[in-house]
N, CA and C atoms as a LAMMPS dump frame, in Angstrom:
ITEM: TIMESTEP
0
ITEM: NUMBER OF ATOMS
477
ITEM: BOX BOUNDS ff ff ff
-5.0000000000000000e+02 5.0000000000000000e+02
-5.0000000000000000e+02 5.0000000000000000e+02
-5.0000000000000000e+02 5.0000000000000000e+02
ITEM: ATOMS id mol type element x y z
1 1 1 N 393.271 -9.705 -207.279
2 1 2 C 392.291 -10.162 -208.341
3 1 3 C 393.064 -10.607 -209.409
4 2 1 N 392.835 -11.863 -209.821
5 2 2 C 393.538 -12.466 -211.134
6 2 3 C 392.871 -12.031 -212.31
7 3 1 N 393.682 -11.598 -213.387
8 3 2 C 393.15 -11.19 -214.708
9 3 3 C 393.81 -11.951 -215.842
10 4 1 N 393.091 -12.486 -216.708
11 4 2 C 393.563 -13.162 -217.811
12 4 3 C 393.49 -12.369 -218.913
13 5 1 N 394.625 -12.232 -219.678
14 5 2 C 394.757 -11.4 -220.925
15 5 3 C 394.309 -12.187 -221.996
16 6 1 N 393.227 -11.695 -222.759
17 6 2 C 392.622 -12.416 -223.807
18 6 3 C 392.804 -11.665 -225.136
19 7 1 N 393.575 -12.221 -226.061
20 7 2 C 393.663 -11.606 -227.342
21 7 3 C 393.244 -12.702 -228.394
22 8 1 N 392.41 -12.204 -229.302
23 8 2 C 391.902 -13.129 -230.215
24 8 3 C 392.366 -12.693 -231.727
25 9 1 N 392.832 -11.418 -231.912
26 9 2 C 393.181 -10.921 -233.104
27 9 3 C 394.382 -11.698 -233.55
28 10 1 N 394.746 -11.555 -234.769
29 10 2 C 395.928 -12.08 -235.467
30 10 3 C 396.798 -11.075 -236.089
31 11 1 N 396.28 -9.939 -236.511
32 11 2 C 397.128 -8.964 -236.953
33 11 3 C 397.723 -7.947 -235.899
34 12 1 N 398.859 -7.435 -236.266
35 12 2 C 399.66 -6.644 -235.244
36 12 3 C 398.759 -5.452 -234.732
37 13 1 N 398.196 -4.562 -235.626
38 13 2 C 397.483 -3.486 -235.019
39 13 3 C 396.238 -4.006 -234.209
40 14 1 N 395.592 -5.001 -234.813
41 14 2 C 394.465 -5.346 -234.113
42 14 3 C 394.874 -6.049 -232.749
43 15 1 N 395.948 -6.721 -232.562
44 15 2 C 396.416 -7.158 -231.242
45 15 3 C 396.619 -5.968 -230.302
46 16 1 N 397.315 -5.011 -230.766
47 16 2 C 397.406 -3.892 -229.892
48 16 3 C 396.039 -3.185 -229.458
49 17 1 N 395.063 -3.069 -230.422
50 17 2 C 393.93 -2.493 -230.093
51 17 3 C 393.052 -3.317 -229.169
52 18 1 N 393.231 -4.695 -229.081
53 18 2 C 392.635 -5.52 -228.138
54 18 3 C 393.334 -5.384 -226.713
55 19 1 N 394.724 -5.314 -226.836
56 19 2 C 395.451 -5.286 -225.528
57 19 3 C 395.371 -3.982 -224.842
58 20 1 N 395.186 -2.893 -225.539
59 20 2 C 395.09 -1.483 -224.987
60 20 3 C 394.184 -1.355 -223.808
61 21 1 N 392.8 -1.865 -224.025
62 21 2 C 391.873 -1.521 -222.867
63 21 3 C 392.262 -2.608 -221.786
64 22 1 N 393.02 -3.533 -221.902
65 22 2 C 393.398 -4.465 -220.882
66 22 3 C 394.513 -4.03 -220.053
67 23 1 N 395.399 -3.308 -220.861
68 23 2 C 396.691 -2.569 -220.211
69 23 3 C 396.088 -1.433 -219.292
70 24 1 N 395.158 -0.669 -219.833
71 24 2 C 394.552 0.476 -219.027
72 24 3 C 393.868 -0.08 -217.854
73 25 1 N 393.216 -1.215 -217.985
74 25 2 C 392.477 -1.725 -216.819
75 25 3 C 393.449 -2.174 -215.661
76 26 1 N 394.518 -2.843 -216.122
77 26 2 C 395.504 -3.464 -215.109
78 26 3 C 396.294 -2.2 -214.491
79 27 1 N 396.808 -1.208 -215.229
80 27 2 C 397.418 -0.175 -214.649
81 27 3 C 396.662 0.928 -214.087
82 28 1 N 395.467 1.044 -214.527
83 28 2 C 394.563 2.229 -214.028
84 28 3 C 394.46 2.256 -212.479
85 29 1 N 394.324 1.158 -211.809
86 29 2 C 394.179 1.27 -210.374
87 29 3 C 395.423 1.125 -209.487
88 30 1 N 396.576 1.085 -210.108
89 30 2 C 397.778 0.899 -209.422
90 30 3 C 398.699 2.094 -209.589
91 31 1 N 399.066 2.574 -208.384
92 31 2 C 399.929 3.9 -208.507
93 31 3 C 401.469 3.487 -208.492
94 32 1 N 401.82 2.212 -208.153
95 32 2 C 403.315 1.86 -208.236
96 32 3 C 403.813 1.586 -209.63
97 33 1 N 404.735 2.397 -210.059
98 33 2 C 405.243 2.305 -211.452
99 33 3 C 405.965 0.911 -211.68
100 34 1 N 406.597 0.348 -210.638
101 34 2 C 407.255 -0.902 -210.862
102 34 3 C 406.279 -1.964 -211.056
103 35 1 N 405.145 -1.969 -210.222
104 35 2 C 404.236 -3.114 -210.47
105 35 3 C 403.527 -2.999 -211.897
106 36 1 N 403.394 -1.679 -212.291
107 36 2 C 402.797 -1.504 -213.587
108 36 3 C 403.765 -1.823 -214.767
109 37 1 N 405.001 -1.629 -214.545
110 37 2 C 406.07 -2.136 -215.518
111 37 3 C 406.072 -3.51 -215.633
112 38 1 N 405.968 -4.206 -214.51
113 38 2 C 405.947 -5.711 -214.455
114 38 3 C 404.867 -6.345 -215.217
115 39 1 N 403.625 -5.775 -214.95
116 39 2 C 402.398 -6.33 -215.715
117 39 3 C 402.474 -5.961 -217.126
118 40 1 N 402.851 -4.751 -217.686
119 40 2 C 402.909 -4.512 -218.941
120 40 3 C 403.975 -5.304 -219.716
121 41 1 N 404.948 -5.422 -219.115
122 41 2 C 406.198 -6.405 -219.795
123 41 3 C 405.488 -7.583 -219.945
124 42 1 N 404.893 -8.199 -218.928
125 42 2 C 404.288 -9.502 -219.139
126 42 3 C 403.13 -9.552 -220.173
127 43 1 N 402.313 -8.549 -220.363
128 43 2 C 401.207 -8.559 -221.228
129 43 3 C 401.811 -8.395 -222.683
130 44 1 N 402.691 -7.488 -222.809
131 44 2 C 403.333 -7.29 -224.216
132 44 3 C 404.055 -8.62 -224.522
133 45 1 N 404.812 -9.095 -223.672
134 45 2 C 405.68 -10.324 -223.91
135 45 3 C 404.932 -11.566 -224.344
136 46 1 N 403.664 -11.85 -223.624
137 46 2 C 402.812 -12.85 -223.848
138 46 3 C 402.013 -12.642 -225.189
139 47 1 N 401.657 -11.595 -225.474
140 47 2 C 400.842 -11.211 -226.474
141 47 3 C 401.409 -11.306 -227.844
142 48 1 N 402.738 -10.859 -227.824
143 48 2 C 403.46 -10.752 -229.128
144 48 3 C 404.745 -11.888 -229.256
145 49 1 N 404.959 -12.475 -228.29
146 49 2 C 406.057 -13.391 -228.144
147 49 3 C 407.443 -12.916 -228.524
148 50 1 N 407.737 -11.623 -227.963
149 50 2 C 408.964 -10.978 -228.296
150 50 3 C 410.059 -11.794 -227.662
151 51 1 N 411.397 -11.446 -228.097
152 51 2 C 412.445 -12.203 -227.433
153 51 3 C 412.723 -11.747 -225.995
154 52 1 N 412.635 -10.334 -225.95
155 52 2 C 412.811 -9.644 -224.65
156 52 3 C 412.058 -8.518 -224.496
157 53 1 N 411.312 -8.266 -223.442
158 53 2 C 410.381 -7.135 -223.25
159 53 3 C 410.573 -6.565 -221.754
160 54 1 N 410.984 -5.39 -221.661
161 54 2 C 411.173 -4.866 -220.372
162 54 3 C 411.44 -3.419 -220.274
163 55 1 N 411.789 -2.926 -219.062
164 55 2 C 411.888 -1.538 -218.721
165 55 3 C 413.364 -1.323 -218.178
166 56 1 N 413.944 -0.147 -218.312
167 56 2 C 415.139 0.314 -217.628
168 56 3 C 414.651 1.641 -217.079
169 57 1 N 414.98 1.845 -215.848
170 57 2 C 414.603 3.067 -215.137
171 57 3 C 415.874 3.87 -214.855
172 58 1 N 415.681 5.3 -215.1
173 58 2 C 416.811 6.319 -214.869
174 58 3 C 417.03 6.374 -213.269
175 59 1 N 418.107 6.027 -212.889
176 59 2 C 418.401 6.058 -211.474
177 59 3 C 419.82 6.845 -211.309
178 60 1 N 419.632 7.877 -210.389
179 60 2 C 420.641 8.76 -209.895
180 60 3 C 421.506 8.024 -208.733
181 61 1 N 422.767 7.91 -208.94
182 61 2 C 423.552 7.455 -207.877
183 61 3 C 424.708 8.567 -207.635
184 62 1 N 424.57 9.416 -206.604
185 62 2 C 425.338 10.569 -206.636
186 62 3 C 425.317 11.567 -207.542
187 63 1 N 426.236 11.811 -208.321
188 63 2 C 426.321 12.728 -209.421
189 63 3 C 426.05 11.964 -210.714
190 64 1 N 426.129 10.705 -210.882
191 64 2 C 425.954 9.83 -211.925
192 64 3 C 424.366 9.342 -212.103
193 65 1 N 423.973 9.393 -213.368
194 65 2 C 422.606 8.733 -213.637
195 65 3 C 422.913 7.57 -214.685
196 66 1 N 422.131 6.592 -214.571
197 66 2 C 422.185 5.387 -215.523
198 66 3 C 420.833 4.908 -215.628
199 67 1 N 420.811 4.203 -216.718
200 67 2 C 419.579 3.268 -216.855
201 67 3 C 419.832 2.01 -216.164
202 68 1 N 418.924 1.601 -215.171
203 68 2 C 419.102 0.396 -214.463
204 68 3 C 417.944 -0.507 -214.744
205 69 1 N 418.247 -1.893 -214.907
206 69 2 C 417.276 -2.831 -215.303
207 69 3 C 416.097 -2.781 -214.316
208 70 1 N 414.897 -2.808 -214.9
209 70 2 C 413.67 -2.969 -214.217
210 70 3 C 412.915 -4.14 -214.438
211 71 1 N 411.714 -4.29 -214.344
212 71 2 C 410.896 -5.508 -214.632
213 71 3 C 410.919 -5.801 -216.149
214 72 1 N 411.156 -7.13 -216.247
215 72 2 C 411.201 -7.716 -217.722
216 72 3 C 410.706 -9.024 -217.883
217 73 1 N 410.666 -9.461 -219.084
218 73 2 C 410.326 -10.908 -219.511
219 73 3 C 411.386 -11.282 -220.518
220 74 1 N 411.832 -12.555 -220.375
221 74 2 C 412.957 -12.91 -221.37
222 74 3 C 414.261 -13.331 -220.655
223 75 1 N 415.199 -13.526 -221.431
224 75 2 C 416.528 -14.037 -220.882
225 75 3 C 417.24 -13.008 -220.026
226 76 1 N 418.178 -13.236 -219.26
227 76 2 C 419.03 -12.337 -218.51
228 76 3 C 419.337 -11.138 -219.485
229 77 1 N 419.479 -10.031 -218.708
230 77 2 C 419.755 -8.773 -219.466
231 77 3 C 420.948 -7.904 -218.923
232 78 1 N 421.413 -6.96 -219.717
233 78 2 C 422.236 -6.075 -219.194
234 78 3 C 421.694 -5.192 -217.949
235 79 1 N 422.551 -5.113 -216.925
236 79 2 C 422.038 -4.407 -215.758
237 79 3 C 421.948 -2.823 -215.617
238 80 1 N 423.058 -2.301 -216.184
239 80 2 C 423.239 -0.819 -216.198
240 80 3 C 423.643 -0.283 -217.666
241 81 1 N 422.999 0.792 -218.158
242 81 2 C 423.305 1.413 -219.348
243 81 3 C 423.468 2.88 -219.203
244 82 1 N 424.748 3.401 -219.821
245 82 2 C 425.077 4.745 -219.774
246 82 3 C 424.224 5.516 -220.817
247 83 1 N 423.894 6.856 -220.379
248 83 2 C 423.241 7.743 -221.428
249 83 3 C 423.906 7.872 -222.591
250 84 1 N 423.261 7.651 -223.702
251 84 2 C 423.816 7.791 -224.989
252 84 3 C 424.496 6.514 -225.603
253 85 1 N 424.55 5.377 -224.647
254 85 2 C 425.119 4.185 -225.197
255 85 3 C 424.022 3.192 -225.62
256 86 1 N 424.218 2.515 -226.74
257 86 2 C 423.358 1.577 -227.263
258 86 3 C 421.924 2.116 -227.774
259 87 1 N 421.071 1.499 -227.934
260 87 2 C 419.726 1.822 -228.388
261 87 3 C 418.885 2.416 -227.16
262 88 1 N 419.148 1.794 -226.086
263 88 2 C 418.455 2.231 -224.709
264 88 3 C 419 3.696 -224.388
265 89 1 N 420.227 3.72 -224.318
266 89 2 C 420.927 5.055 -223.873
267 89 3 C 420.708 6.172 -224.924
268 90 1 N 420.516 5.876 -226.247
269 90 2 C 420.263 6.815 -227.275
270 90 3 C 418.756 7.356 -227.166
271 91 1 N 417.815 6.453 -226.954
272 91 2 C 416.374 6.836 -226.721
273 91 3 C 416.379 7.738 -225.549
274 92 1 N 417.259 7.387 -224.489
275 92 2 C 417.149 8.254 -223.277
276 92 3 C 417.817 9.629 -223.642
277 93 1 N 418.921 9.578 -224.296
278 93 2 C 419.625 10.918 -224.452
279 93 3 C 418.891 11.807 -225.448
280 94 1 N 418.199 11.194 -226.442
281 94 2 C 417.49 11.888 -227.517
282 94 3 C 415.981 12.211 -227.157
283 95 1 N 415.497 11.486 -226.13
284 95 2 C 414.106 11.617 -225.643
285 95 3 C 413.07 11.245 -226.789
286 96 1 N 413.464 10.274 -227.55
287 96 2 C 412.525 9.838 -228.844
288 96 3 C 412.761 8.375 -229.062
289 97 1 N 411.647 7.878 -229.472
290 97 2 C 411.712 6.332 -229.816
291 97 3 C 412.631 6.117 -230.861
292 98 1 N 413.34 4.934 -230.624
293 98 2 C 414.419 4.292 -231.605
294 98 3 C 413.774 3.054 -232.114
295 99 1 N 413.627 2.98 -233.44
296 99 2 C 413.232 1.648 -234.16
297 99 3 C 414.442 1.241 -234.959
298 100 1 N 414.938 0.101 -234.628
299 100 2 C 415.97 -0.487 -235.202
300 100 3 C 415.827 -1.752 -235.955
301 101 1 N 415.817 -1.664 -237.184
302 101 2 C 415.432 -2.955 -237.905
303 101 3 C 416.501 -4.047 -237.865
304 102 1 N 417.691 -3.658 -237.699
305 102 2 C 418.911 -4.579 -237.705
306 102 3 C 419.87 -4.218 -236.59
307 103 1 N 420.024 -4.652 -235.392
308 103 2 C 420.781 -3.913 -234.316
309 103 3 C 422.284 -4.114 -234.658
310 104 1 N 422.583 -4.975 -235.769
311 104 2 C 424.057 -5.137 -236.055
312 104 3 C 424.465 -3.733 -236.762
313 105 1 N 423.627 -2.986 -237.261
314 105 2 C 423.787 -1.831 -237.986
315 105 3 C 423.791 -0.611 -237.265
316 106 1 N 423.392 -0.758 -235.96
317 106 2 C 423.187 0.474 -235.063
318 106 3 C 424.551 0.761 -234.316
319 107 1 N 425.095 1.941 -234.682
320 107 2 C 426.336 2.272 -233.925
321 107 3 C 426.462 2.219 -232.47
322 108 1 N 427.282 1.456 -231.893
323 108 2 C 427.38 1.305 -230.442
324 108 3 C 426.394 0.429 -229.884
325 109 1 N 425.738 -0.469 -230.637
326 109 2 C 424.823 -1.392 -230.036
327 109 3 C 425.349 -2.298 -228.992
328 110 1 N 424.632 -2.352 -227.907
329 110 2 C 425.036 -3.235 -226.774
330 110 3 C 424.468 -4.505 -226.873
331 111 1 N 425.309 -5.493 -227.218
332 111 2 C 424.748 -6.932 -227.426
333 111 3 C 424.665 -7.767 -226.063
334 112 1 N 423.461 -7.478 -225.53
335 112 2 C 423.176 -8.234 -224.14
336 112 3 C 422.865 -9.717 -224.603
337 113 1 N 422.323 -9.955 -225.671
338 113 2 C 422.048 -11.278 -226.187
339 113 3 C 422.439 -11.248 -227.748
340 114 1 N 423.043 -12.226 -228.157
341 114 2 C 423.446 -12.398 -229.629
342 114 3 C 422.09 -12.752 -230.419
343 115 1 N 421.096 -13.259 -229.674
344 115 2 C 419.876 -13.699 -230.262
345 115 3 C 418.953 -12.394 -230.796
346 116 1 N 419.355 -11.192 -230.097
347 116 2 C 418.518 -10.099 -230.491
348 116 3 C 418.94 -9.607 -231.889
349 117 1 N 417.792 -9.407 -232.807
350 117 2 C 418.154 -8.959 -234.193
351 117 3 C 417.619 -7.656 -234.434
352 118 1 N 416.463 -7.236 -233.851
353 118 2 C 415.827 -5.981 -234.086
354 118 3 C 415.265 -5.389 -232.678
355 119 1 N 415.146 -4.26 -232.678
356 119 2 C 414.65 -3.608 -231.307
357 119 3 C 413.925 -2.311 -231.433
358 120 1 N 413.088 -2.098 -230.428
359 120 2 C 412.506 -0.799 -230.352
360 120 3 C 412.57 -0.356 -228.738
361 121 1 N 412.929 0.97 -228.731
362 121 2 C 413.048 1.466 -227.356
363 121 3 C 412.195 2.77 -227.419
364 122 1 N 411.189 2.888 -226.407
365 122 2 C 410.322 3.988 -226.174
366 122 3 C 410.649 4.573 -224.893
367 123 1 N 410.98 6.025 -224.939
368 123 2 C 411.137 6.597 -223.714
369 123 3 C 409.98 6.956 -222.97
370 124 1 N 409.973 7.012 -221.575
371 124 2 C 408.882 7.259 -220.63
372 124 3 C 409.112 8.6 -220.098
373 125 1 N 408.285 9.612 -220.442
374 125 2 C 408.528 10.982 -219.981
375 125 3 C 407.688 11.369 -218.923
376 126 1 N 408.303 12.129 -217.94
377 126 2 C 407.465 12.983 -217.023
378 126 3 C 407.826 14.363 -217.287
379 127 1 N 406.832 15.025 -218.214
380 127 2 C 407.202 16.362 -218.577
381 127 3 C 408.166 16.215 -219.695
382 128 1 N 409.239 16.871 -219.743
383 128 2 C 410.44 16.844 -220.593
384 128 3 C 411.505 15.779 -220.243
385 129 1 N 411.328 15.183 -219.014
386 129 2 C 412.384 14.465 -218.419
387 129 3 C 412.106 12.849 -218.705
388 130 1 N 413.048 12.302 -219.206
389 130 2 C 412.93 10.757 -219.454
390 130 3 C 413.258 10.116 -218.061
391 131 1 N 412.262 9.256 -217.644
392 131 2 C 412.411 8.603 -216.334
393 131 3 C 412.593 7.151 -216.465
394 132 1 N 412.327 6.573 -217.649
395 132 2 C 412.504 5.142 -217.858
396 132 3 C 412.393 4.875 -219.481
397 133 1 N 412.722 3.696 -219.878
398 133 2 C 412.48 3.343 -221.242
399 133 3 C 411.92 1.979 -221.388
400 134 1 N 411.024 1.849 -222.402
401 134 2 C 410.328 0.513 -222.646
402 134 3 C 411.334 -0.058 -223.692
403 135 1 N 411.955 -1.197 -223.502
404 135 2 C 412.875 -1.896 -224.38
405 135 3 C 412.185 -3.165 -224.845
406 136 1 N 412.17 -3.343 -226.249
407 136 2 C 411.675 -4.659 -226.668
408 136 3 C 412.601 -5.222 -227.859
409 137 1 N 412.898 -6.367 -227.619
410 137 2 C 413.914 -7.048 -228.63
411 137 3 C 413.144 -8.197 -229.39
412 138 1 N 413.614 -8.338 -230.676
413 138 2 C 413.012 -9.417 -231.412
414 138 3 C 414.127 -10.379 -231.849
415 139 1 N 413.886 -11.588 -231.976
416 139 2 C 415.002 -12.498 -232.606
417 139 3 C 415.003 -12.485 -234.025
418 140 1 N 414.051 -11.786 -234.657
419 140 2 C 413.932 -11.628 -236.185
420 140 3 C 414.243 -10.144 -236.413
421 141 1 N 414.795 -9.986 -237.754
422 141 2 C 415.088 -8.64 -238.356
423 141 3 C 413.758 -8.015 -238.773
424 142 1 N 413.816 -6.638 -238.603
425 142 2 C 412.616 -5.88 -239.072
426 142 3 C 411.327 -6.26 -238.502
427 143 1 N 411.365 -6.499 -237.193
428 143 2 C 410.073 -6.831 -236.594
429 143 3 C 409.198 -5.65 -236.326
430 144 1 N 409.889 -4.384 -235.958
431 144 2 C 409.139 -3.212 -235.484
432 144 3 C 408.946 -2.242 -236.524
433 145 1 N 407.633 -1.592 -236.528
434 145 2 C 407.451 -0.577 -237.364
435 145 3 C 406.53 0.621 -236.804
436 146 1 N 405.949 1.466 -237.588
437 146 2 C 405.19 2.559 -237.192
438 146 3 C 404.093 2.076 -236.344
439 147 1 N 403.491 0.875 -236.651
440 147 2 C 402.365 0.51 -235.761
441 147 3 C 402.92 0.271 -234.23
442 148 1 N 404.05 -0.478 -234.235
443 148 2 C 404.672 -0.668 -232.841
444 148 3 C 404.971 0.642 -232.123
445 149 1 N 405.463 1.636 -232.922
446 149 2 C 405.971 2.869 -232.314
447 149 3 C 404.744 3.717 -231.789
448 150 1 N 403.724 3.618 -232.618
449 150 2 C 402.429 4.494 -232.166
450 150 3 C 401.843 3.822 -230.928
451 151 1 N 401.63 2.514 -230.885
452 151 2 C 400.936 1.788 -229.71
453 151 3 C 401.815 1.895 -228.523
454 152 1 N 403.068 1.567 -228.675
455 152 2 C 404.039 1.472 -227.557
456 152 3 C 404.244 2.957 -227.025
457 153 1 N 404.228 3.979 -227.723
458 153 2 C 404.314 5.271 -227.152
459 153 3 C 403.063 5.571 -226.384
460 154 1 N 401.887 5.157 -226.91
461 154 2 C 400.714 5.254 -226.134
462 154 3 C 400.72 4.582 -224.886
463 155 1 N 401.278 3.259 -224.815
464 155 2 C 401.221 2.573 -223.571
465 155 3 C 402.417 3.32 -222.707
466 156 1 N 403.526 3.838 -223.216
467 156 2 C 404.406 4.367 -222.342
468 156 3 C 403.768 5.672 -221.751
469 157 1 N 402.981 6.263 -222.395
470 157 2 C 402.163 7.467 -221.827
471 157 3 C 401.526 7.146 -220.507
472 158 1 N 401.103 5.963 -220.161
473 158 2 C 400.412 5.63 -219.073
474 158 3 C 401.249 5.818 -217.728
475 159 1 N 402.5 5.778 -217.988
476 159 2 C 403.397 5.77 -216.721
477 159 3 C 403.707 7.143 -216.31
């Protein structure tokens, strides 16, 4: 069944409020997290016009765990990120959202794209365990704020 995402609001908080029930509807009947990640990335990306919108999943390979690129919208991305490295790895290590107004000022920032100027990374938790992160980059400085953090944490809670 094809679904069209319809957002008529112009303000950020209002866009999230309109998008929320549509995200719930799209993800509610699907048990596969990869499919849900793909649809959520597309919905956020098309609604807000972010530079890059996607997910990294925590994947264990033998004794080592890394964030591995998952579904996304935007230009080519880094494929693997170590725990504690960059904004995504820091969100994973600290199990808390990272809001970065200027990525150039973030210690250890990984520049997958020089066009990325600000970023928000929201961990996806199962209990106390981070299983993935939602990563969104903007081509402008200071894009993300408390409104984004609250709504994106709410969306991440669906996984």
